Chimera marker file (.cmm) of the C-alpha trace (Angstrom):
<marker_set name="trace">
<marker id="1" x="-28.220" y="153.204" z="3.115" r="1" g="1" b="0" radius="0.5"/>
<marker id="2" x="-27.495" y="152.408" z="0.279" r="1" g="1" b="0" radius="0.5"/>
<marker id="3" x="-24.213" y="151.726" z="-1.543" r="1" g="1" b="0" radius="0.5"/>
<marker id="4" x="-24.390" y="149.590" z="-5.470" r="1" g="1" b="0" radius="0.5"/>
<marker id="5" x="-21.867" y="149.899" z="-8.519" r="1" g="1" b="0" radius="0.5"/>
<marker id="6" x="-22.374" y="151.664" z="-11.492" r="1" g="1" b="0" radius="0.5"/>
<marker id="7" x="-22.586" y="148.948" z="-13.380" r="1" g="1" b="0" radius="0.5"/>
<marker id="8" x="-25.610" y="147.466" z="-11.754" r="1" g="1" b="0" radius="0.5"/>
<marker id="9" x="-27.602" y="149.744" z="-11.615" r="1" g="1" b="0" radius="0.5"/>
<marker id="10" x="-26.701" y="149.789" z="-15.504" r="1" g="1" b="0" radius="0.5"/>
<marker id="11" x="-27.536" y="146.305" z="-15.800" r="1" g="1" b="0" radius="0.5"/>
<marker id="12" x="-30.998" y="146.116" z="-13.218" r="1" g="1" b="0" radius="0.5"/>
<marker id="13" x="-32.416" y="149.821" z="-14.025" r="1" g="1" b="0" radius="0.5"/>
<marker id="14" x="-34.373" y="149.222" z="-17.099" r="1" g="1" b="0" radius="0.5"/>
<marker id="15" x="-35.708" y="146.004" z="-15.610" r="1" g="1" b="0" radius="0.5"/>
<marker id="16" x="-37.299" y="147.151" z="-12.226" r="1" g="1" b="0" radius="0.5"/>
<marker id="17" x="-40.793" y="148.390" z="-12.355" r="1" g="1" b="0" radius="0.5"/>
<marker id="18" x="-41.111" y="149.611" z="-8.936" r="1" g="1" b="0" radius="0.5"/>
<marker id="19" x="-41.715" y="153.526" z="-8.574" r="1" g="1" b="0" radius="0.5"/>
<marker id="20" x="-42.202" y="154.299" z="-5.124" r="1" g="1" b="0" radius="0.5"/>
<marker id="21" x="-41.366" y="152.581" z="-1.980" r="1" g="1" b="0" radius="0.5"/>
<marker id="22" x="-39.976" y="149.054" z="-2.793" r="1" g="1" b="0" radius="0.5"/>
<marker id="23" x="-37.308" y="150.263" z="-5.837" r="1" g="1" b="0" radius="0.5"/>
<marker id="24" x="-34.490" y="150.351" z="-3.829" r="1" g="1" b="0" radius="0.5"/>
<marker id="25" x="-35.415" y="146.794" z="-2.393" r="1" g="1" b="0" radius="0.5"/>
<marker id="26" x="-36.306" y="145.793" z="-6.518" r="1" g="1" b="0" radius="0.5"/>
<marker id="27" x="-33.546" y="146.039" z="-7.975" r="1" g="1" b="0" radius="0.5"/>
<marker id="28" x="-31.356" y="144.133" z="-4.751" r="1" g="1" b="0" radius="0.5"/>
<marker id="29" x="-33.274" y="141.565" z="-5.601" r="1" g="1" b="0" radius="0.5"/>
<marker id="30" x="-33.026" y="141.317" z="-8.572" r="1" g="1" b="0" radius="0.5"/>
<marker id="31" x="-28.956" y="141.609" z="-8.360" r="1" g="1" b="0" radius="0.5"/>
<marker id="32" x="-29.319" y="138.813" z="-5.714" r="1" g="1" b="0" radius="0.5"/>
<marker id="33" x="-31.514" y="136.828" z="-7.739" r="1" g="1" b="0" radius="0.5"/>
<marker id="34" x="-28.450" y="137.225" z="-11.136" r="1" g="1" b="0" radius="0.5"/>
<marker id="35" x="-25.703" y="135.967" z="-8.337" r="1" g="1" b="0" radius="0.5"/>
<marker id="36" x="-24.095" y="139.571" z="-7.365" r="1" g="1" b="0" radius="0.5"/>
<marker id="37" x="-22.705" y="140.061" z="-4.737" r="1" g="1" b="0" radius="0.5"/>
<marker id="38" x="-24.660" y="141.293" z="-1.936" r="1" g="1" b="0" radius="0.5"/>
<marker id="39" x="-22.221" y="143.237" z="0.919" r="1" g="1" b="0" radius="0.5"/>
<marker id="40" x="-23.981" y="144.434" z="4.341" r="1" g="1" b="0" radius="0.5"/>
<marker id="41" x="-22.178" y="145.808" z="6.752" r="1" g="1" b="0" radius="0.5"/>
<marker id="42" x="-23.137" y="147.814" z="9.723" r="1" g="1" b="0" radius="0.5"/>
<marker id="43" x="-24.231" y="151.736" z="10.085" r="1" g="1" b="0" radius="0.5"/>
<marker id="44" x="-25.309" y="153.673" z="13.309" r="1" g="1" b="0" radius="0.5"/>
<marker id="45" x="-28.142" y="156.340" z="12.204" r="1" g="1" b="0" radius="0.5"/>
<marker id="46" x="-29.310" y="158.935" z="14.404" r="1" g="1" b="0" radius="0.5"/>
<marker id="47" x="-32.584" y="160.187" z="11.666" r="1" g="1" b="0" radius="0.5"/>
<marker id="48" x="-32.542" y="164.010" z="12.270" r="1" g="1" b="0" radius="0.5"/>
<marker id="49" x="-35.408" y="164.885" z="10.324" r="1" g="1" b="0" radius="0.5"/>
<marker id="50" x="-39.478" y="164.178" z="10.287" r="1" g="1" b="0" radius="0.5"/>
<marker id="51" x="-40.186" y="161.341" z="8.137" r="1" g="1" b="0" radius="0.5"/>
<marker id="52" x="-41.487" y="162.138" z="4.699" r="1" g="1" b="0" radius="0.5"/>
<marker id="53" x="-44.657" y="160.147" z="4.358" r="1" g="1" b="0" radius="0.5"/>
<marker id="54" x="-46.709" y="158.879" z="7.479" r="1" g="1" b="0" radius="0.5"/>
<marker id="55" x="-46.181" y="155.007" z="8.815" r="1" g="1" b="0" radius="0.5"/>
<marker id="56" x="-49.612" y="154.374" z="8.494" r="1" g="1" b="0" radius="0.5"/>
<marker id="57" x="-50.572" y="155.493" z="4.739" r="1" g="1" b="0" radius="0.5"/>
<marker id="58" x="-47.086" y="153.751" z="3.971" r="1" g="1" b="0" radius="0.5"/>
<marker id="59" x="-47.771" y="150.291" z="5.129" r="1" g="1" b="0" radius="0.5"/>
<marker id="60" x="-49.952" y="149.557" z="2.937" r="1" g="1" b="0" radius="0.5"/>
<marker id="61" x="-49.298" y="150.922" z="-0.150" r="1" g="1" b="0" radius="0.5"/>
<marker id="62" x="-46.307" y="148.664" z="0.597" r="1" g="1" b="0" radius="0.5"/>
<marker id="63" x="-47.856" y="145.304" z="0.984" r="1" g="1" b="0" radius="0.5"/>
<marker id="64" x="-49.553" y="146.058" z="-2.578" r="1" g="1" b="0" radius="0.5"/>
<marker id="65" x="-46.414" y="147.074" z="-4.226" r="1" g="1" b="0" radius="0.5"/>
<marker id="66" x="-44.580" y="143.474" z="-2.934" r="1" g="1" b="0" radius="0.5"/>
<marker id="67" x="-47.893" y="141.672" z="-3.791" r="1" g="1" b="0" radius="0.5"/>
<marker id="68" x="-47.354" y="142.997" z="-7.285" r="1" g="1" b="0" radius="0.5"/>
<marker id="69" x="-44.172" y="142.767" z="-7.320" r="1" g="1" b="0" radius="0.5"/>
<marker id="70" x="-44.191" y="138.878" z="-6.390" r="1" g="1" b="0" radius="0.5"/>
<marker id="71" x="-46.451" y="138.520" z="-9.028" r="1" g="1" b="0" radius="0.5"/>
<marker id="72" x="-43.807" y="140.391" z="-11.472" r="1" g="1" b="0" radius="0.5"/>
<marker id="73" x="-41.433" y="137.637" z="-10.469" r="1" g="1" b="0" radius="0.5"/>
<marker id="74" x="-43.246" y="134.930" z="-10.186" r="1" g="1" b="0" radius="0.5"/>
<marker id="75" x="-44.750" y="135.516" z="-13.814" r="1" g="1" b="0" radius="0.5"/>
<marker id="76" x="-40.601" y="136.443" z="-15.619" r="1" g="1" b="0" radius="0.5"/>
<marker id="77" x="-39.895" y="132.811" z="-13.605" r="1" g="1" b="0" radius="0.5"/>
<marker id="78" x="-42.614" y="131.437" z="-16.669" r="1" g="1" b="0" radius="0.5"/>
<marker id="79" x="-41.083" y="133.015" z="-18.994" r="1" g="1" b="0" radius="0.5"/>
<marker id="80" x="-37.380" y="131.599" z="-18.004" r="1" g="1" b="0" radius="0.5"/>
<marker id="81" x="-39.119" y="127.389" z="-17.321" r="1" g="1" b="0" radius="0.5"/>
<marker id="82" x="-39.052" y="125.686" z="-19.866" r="1" g="1" b="0" radius="0.5"/>
<marker id="83" x="-41.887" y="123.162" z="-20.259" r="1" g="1" b="0" radius="0.5"/>
<link id1="1" id2="2" r="1" g="1" b="0" radius="0.2"/>
<link id1="2" id2="3" r="1" g="1" b="0" radius="0.2"/>
<link id1="3" id2="4" r="1" g="1" b="0" radius="0.2"/>
<link id1="4" id2="5" r="1" g="1" b="0" radius="0.2"/>
<link id1="5" id2="6" r="1" g="1" b="0" radius="0.2"/>
<link id1="6" id2="7" r="1" g="1" b="0" radius="0.2"/>
<link id1="7" id2="8" r="1" g="1" b="0" radius="0.2"/>
<link id1="8" id2="9" r="1" g="1" b="0" radius="0.2"/>
<link id1="9" id2="10" r="1" g="1" b="0" radius="0.2"/>
<link id1="10" id2="11" r="1" g="1" b="0" radius="0.2"/>
<link id1="11" id2="12" r="1" g="1" b="0" radius="0.2"/>
<link id1="12" id2="13" r="1" g="1" b="0" radius="0.2"/>
<link id1="13" id2="14" r="1" g="1" b="0" radius="0.2"/>
<link id1="14" id2="15" r="1" g="1" b="0" radius="0.2"/>
<link id1="15" id2="16" r="1" g="1" b="0" radius="0.2"/>
<link id1="16" id2="17" r="1" g="1" b="0" radius="0.2"/>
<link id1="17" id2="18" r="1" g="1" b="0" radius="0.2"/>
<link id1="18" id2="19" r="1" g="1" b="0" radius="0.2"/>
<link id1="19" id2="20" r="1" g="1" b="0" radius="0.2"/>
<link id1="20" id2="21" r="1" g="1" b="0" radius="0.2"/>
<link id1="21" id2="22" r="1" g="1" b="0" radius="0.2"/>
<link id1="22" id2="23" r="1" g="1" b="0" radius="0.2"/>
<link id1="23" id2="24" r="1" g="1" b="0" radius="0.2"/>
<link id1="24" id2="25" r="1" g="1" b="0" radius="0.2"/>
<link id1="25" id2="26" r="1" g="1" b="0" radius="0.2"/>
<link id1="26" id2="27" r="1" g="1" b="0" radius="0.2"/>
<link id1="27" id2="28" r="1" g="1" b="0" radius="0.2"/>
<link id1="28" id2="29" r="1" g="1" b="0" radius="0.2"/>
<link id1="29" id2="30" r="1" g="1" b="0" radius="0.2"/>
<link id1="30" id2="31" r="1" g="1" b="0" radius="0.2"/>
<link id1="31" id2="32" r="1" g="1" b="0" radius="0.2"/>
<link id1="32" id2="33" r="1" g="1" b="0" radius="0.2"/>
<link id1="33" id2="34" r="1" g="1" b="0" radius="0.2"/>
<link id1="34" id2="35" r="1" g="1" b="0" radius="0.2"/>
<link id1="35" id2="36" r="1" g="1" b="0" radius="0.2"/>
<link id1="36" id2="37" r="1" g="1" b="0" radius="0.2"/>
<link id1="37" id2="38" r="1" g="1" b="0" radius="0.2"/>
<link id1="38" id2="39" r="1" g="1" b="0" radius="0.2"/>
<link id1="39" id2="40" r="1" g="1" b="0" radius="0.2"/>
<link id1="40" id2="41" r="1" g="1" b="0" radius="0.2"/>
<link id1="41" id2="42" r="1" g="1" b="0" radius="0.2"/>
<link id1="42" id2="43" r="1" g="1" b="0" radius="0.2"/>
<link id1="43" id2="44" r="1" g="1" b="0" radius="0.2"/>
<link id1="44" id2="45" r="1" g="1" b="0" radius="0.2"/>
<link id1="45" id2="46" r="1" g="1" b="0" radius="0.2"/>
<link id1="46" id2="47" r="1" g="1" b="0" radius="0.2"/>
<link id1="47" id2="48" r="1" g="1" b="0" radius="0.2"/>
<link id1="48" id2="49" r="1" g="1" b="0" radius="0.2"/>
<link id1="49" id2="50" r="1" g="1" b="0" radius="0.2"/>
<link id1="50" id2="51" r="1" g="1" b="0" radius="0.2"/>
<link id1="51" id2="52" r="1" g="1" b="0" radius="0.2"/>
<link id1="52" id2="53" r="1" g="1" b="0" radius="0.2"/>
<link id1="53" id2="54" r="1" g="1" b="0" radius="0.2"/>
<link id1="54" id2="55" r="1" g="1" b="0" radius="0.2"/>
<link id1="55" id2="56" r="1" g="1" b="0" radius="0.2"/>
<link id1="56" id2="57" r="1" g="1" b="0" radius="0.2"/>
<link id1="57" id2="58" r="1" g="1" b="0" radius="0.2"/>
<link id1="58" id2="59" r="1" g="1" b="0" radius="0.2"/>
<link id1="59" id2="60" r="1" g="1" b="0" radius="0.2"/>
<link id1="60" id2="61" r="1" g="1" b="0" radius="0.2"/>
<link id1="61" id2="62" r="1" g="1" b="0" radius="0.2"/>
<link id1="62" id2="63" r="1" g="1" b="0" radius="0.2"/>
<link id1="63" id2="64" r="1" g="1" b="0" radius="0.2"/>
<link id1="64" id2="65" r="1" g="1" b="0" radius="0.2"/>
<link id1="65" id2="66" r="1" g="1" b="0" radius="0.2"/>
<link id1="66" id2="67" r="1" g="1" b="0" radius="0.2"/>
<link id1="67" id2="68" r="1" g="1" b="0" radius="0.2"/>
<link id1="68" id2="69" r="1" g="1" b="0" radius="0.2"/>
<link id1="69" id2="70" r="1" g="1" b="0" radius="0.2"/>
<link id1="70" id2="71" r="1" g="1" b="0" radius="0.2"/>
<link id1="71" id2="72" r="1" g="1" b="0" radius="0.2"/>
<link id1="72" id2="73" r="1" g="1" b="0" radius="0.2"/>
<link id1="73" id2="74" r="1" g="1" b="0" radius="0.2"/>
<link id1="74" id2="75" r="1" g="1" b="0" radius="0.2"/>
<link id1="75" id2="76" r="1" g="1" b="0" radius="0.2"/>
<link id1="76" id2="77" r="1" g="1" b="0" radius="0.2"/>
<link id1="77" id2="78" r="1" g="1" b="0" radius="0.2"/>
<link id1="78" id2="79" r="1" g="1" b="0" radius="0.2"/>
<link id1="79" id2="80" r="1" g="1" b="0" radius="0.2"/>
<link id1="80" id2="81" r="1" g="1" b="0" radius="0.2"/>
<link id1="81" id2="82" r="1" g="1" b="0" radius="0.2"/>
<link id1="82" id2="83" r="1" g="1" b="0" radius="0.2"/>
</marker_set>
C-alpha cells in the first residue's frame, strides 16, 4: 500500500517509464532522488483474494524491468553531469 501526495504524482508522473510491475517503485525512487520525503507506516494486511499473476512468471519480468530502470537512471545521470 502506498499513499502519495497528488502534487508529487503530478510532478513525477510524466517522467515514469515503467508501466507494469514496478511503476510504483519507480515513482517512489524518483520522488526520493529529488529530495522528497518518504515515510513508512507499519500496517497489517491479510490478503484474501488470489494473486493476479503467478509469482514464477512475475519474477523474471520484474528483474528485467529493474535492469531496464537502472539503465534509464544511469543515462539520466549522464545528462545532468557537467562534462
